Every structure is written in structure tokens, then in C-alpha cells.
N, C-alpha and C positions, 0 to 999 in steps of 0.2 A: 433200476434196482440193482444192487450189487451184493455180493456175499464175500466172506473171507475164506481164503484157502491157505492151508499150511503144507509146506513140503520139506522133505529132508531125505537123507540117505537111509538105507535099510537098517543100519546099525542104531539109528536113533528113533525108529518108529515108535517105540514105547513112550517117548516124550510127548507124542501128540495125544491130546485128550480124545477119547472115543466119541465124544459129543461134537467133534469138529464138523462144521457144515460141509467142508470139501477138503480133500487131501490129494496130494500129488506125490508120486514116487517113481522110481526107475525100474524099468523092465529089462534093461540091458546093463552091462558093466560087470565088474567082478569085485570080490572081496566084500567090503562093507557097503557097497553102493546099491545093488539091486534089492528090491522088496521080494519077500517070499509070498506064497499063497496065503500063509497064515497071517502075514503082515496086513495084506489087503482085507482079510476076513475080520480083522479087528474093527473095521469101520462099515458095518452093514447098512448104516443109515446115512452115510456120507456120500457126496459125489466123488467119483474117482477120476483122476487125470493121470494117465500112464505115459511116462517119458522115455523116449528112445534117445540115449546119449552116446550111442556107438559112433565112432569116427567114420565108419562106412555106411551109416544109416541103414542097417540091415534088418530092422524090425518094423517096417511100415504098417504091417497088418496086425501087429500086436501092441501098438502104441497109439496115443492120441496126439502127442506133441513131439516134434523133433528139436532137441536141444542143440543149438548152434553157438558154440563158444569154444574157448581154448580147451583142449583135451577131449572135446566131444565132436559133434559133426561140424563140417565146414560148409560155407555157402555153396560150393560146387556140388555137394551131395544132395542139396535140397530138391532140385528139379526131379531127380530120379525117385526120391521118396514120395514126392507129391504125385507124380504120374502113376506110380504103382497103386496108390490109394484111389486116384481118380478112375483108373481102369477097373478097379474092383467095386466101383460104385459108392465109395465113401463120400458123404456129403461135404465134408470139410477136411482140411489138413492144416494144423496149427503149428506155428514155429515159435520157439522161445529164443529170444535174442536181445542183446543190449542195443542201444541206439546206434552205436558205431558199427554194428554188424548188420543192421537192417538194410542199409544201402547195398552192400555186397550181395545180400540174399536176394533182394529185388532185381539187381542186375543179372544175377545168375538165372533167375526165373524168366526174365525178359529174353535172355539169349537162348533159352531152351525151346522156344516155340513161337507160333504166330502171336501177333499183338493181342493181348487180353486173354490168353488161353487159361490163365489161372485166376482171373478176376472172380471175385465173390466165392472162391473156393479156399484160398489160403488166408488164414487169419493170424493175428500176432498176440503172443504173450510177451509183453515188453518187460525187460528188466531195467529198472532205473532206481538206484538206491539214494538218489538225491531228492526224492519226493517225500512229502508227508502222505498219510493215508488219504486225506481229502484231495490232495493234488492228484494222487493216483486214481482215485475214484472218478475225478473229473475227466480223465482220459478215456474211460470206458465208452465205447461207441464212436470214438473219433478214429481218424486214420493217420498212419505214418507211412510215407512213401507208398500210399495207395492201399496198405494193408489195414483191415479193420482190427482195432485193438479190443480184444475180449478179456484180457487180464493184464494186470501190472504188478510185478513183484517189486515192492517198495522198501522192504525191510529184511535185513539179514543179520546173523550174529556179529558181523564186523561193522556194518553200517549203523545198526540200531541195537547194540548189545544189551541195553537195559530195558528195551520194550517188552512188556509182559506178553507171554504166549496166551492167546485167548483160551479161557476155560482151564487155565493152569496157574500154579503158583510159581512157575519157572519163568525166567527171562529167555529171550532168544539165544543169548550166549550160553546159558545153562542147558537149554534144550537142543541147541545146535539145529534150529529150524528157521525157515524163511517164511515171510508173510506176503501174500498177494491179495489184491482186491480184484474180483472177477465179476463179469456179467452174471446175473443170477441164473440165466438159462444155460450158461456154458457148463456142461457136465453137471447138471443139477442133481441134488440128492434124490433118491427114490421117493416117488410120491409128490414131487414138486410140480408146479404147473409146467406144461410143455413149453418148449421154445417157440417164439413167434414163427408163423409159417413163412417160408421163403416165397416171395411173389415170383410167379413164373410167367412166361409168355411163349406163344407157339410160333414156330417158323417152319418154312418149307425149304428143304435142301434139294437141289437138282444135281445129280452126278454129271460131270462134264466129260470125263475120260474113262470109259465111253459114256455117251449120253444115255441117261437112264430115266426111270420113272421117279418123279418127285416123292419125297417121303417126309412126314411130319415129325418134328422133334420138339422138345420143350427145353427151356434153359432159364436161368435166373433172369428176371426182368432187369432191364437197364444195362445189360452187358454190351460191350462194344460190338458193332456189326461184324459178322464173319465175312472173310474174303476168300 
């Protein structure tokens, strides 16, 4: 199951219908970019996705997605953003990136820790404006370079200028908004069914230096063995 998400900069929030299932906006930036508290409050019945687009990725605890593209975060900033969230107990860290950026992001993640350290924690909001809505929906739940795709931005004012904005009489060009198709459980609206549970498994770790008492931990099932 999928849902539609609308995103834009703060200056164009009024273009988004208050009936939108899901909205995404910026919690960093300056000028016309960031959303205000009042902007978010316009959508009490929508799912919220908060985007950190700062070049130094400085808002990991106040955002849901790190925007990795020109004039925003870079692949090398991703591991630090992710580790801060993992250390704080966040269940997931999501990255927005186009296909050409996903490879460098994954390379930076792999270089930042032991094999598999970010598996099943980092997910992908893919930007691909060469797709139709149905093409984008078909990608939900698949993987790209090992990252689970939970959302696909498929339409923008430049790629699909005449596409109608759902729930509005405006086109994407008139509204200056983007459209994404997302997994229904990803930042679901209030009152929506909960996300499917993450299957876990138990393991015992034995400290080696110095030798210590084994202790039990849990982790997502199917992750690579620890060494």
C-alpha cells in the first residue's frame, strides 16, 4: 500500500491542501526555505516528514530525512548524521537522494564503520523525475545499493509542470510543489495503522578486551554477523 506526499519550501506551504495525506518540509535553511511552526500546524491530520537540508547536516535530532544534493548535505556528512541518530535510539535514518548520489552515500556509509553497521537502519527516499506514478509505486519496498526504498519523488514543477496537485485546482508549476509516492506506514498520518513490526533476533556478546561476562542484545533479524 502506498500514499501520496506533497513537499515544498516554506514560502509555498499555502499551496498544499490541508487534506493532504502526507506533507514534507524543511526544518533547516534560510529565507523562503524553512517551514514555521504555523506551517506544520496547518496539517494536523497529515503525516509529517521533516527534512534537514543543511550542508553540515546539523539537525539530526530535529529531522526525519537528510537531503543529500547540490546546495544541501553531501555524502560525507551522512555517516555522522546517521550515527548521532543511532546513538540516540532512533529506529531509522532516511536519506533523500537521486540515483547518481546513492552510490557515493553508500560508499561513505561503508567507509565509516564495520561491515553492515547501518543495515536495516538507513532507508531511501529516492528522487527520480523520469518515472510515472505507477513506476515510482513499483519501487516501494525494493532496494537500491542495499537501501530500502520507502518513498520516491517522481514529479516536480520542472519535470511534470502540468500534473495536477492532488486535492487542488493548481498544477505543480502553479503550486511549486513536488509529488512523491511513499510506503503507507512511512510517517503515517495520525490514527493510521501502525508500521509492521521489525523482526528481531537475540544474540550474546562476549567482551574480549578484557574478557567479561556475556550479555544479551537484540537486533533486526537477518543482519550480517558481527565480528
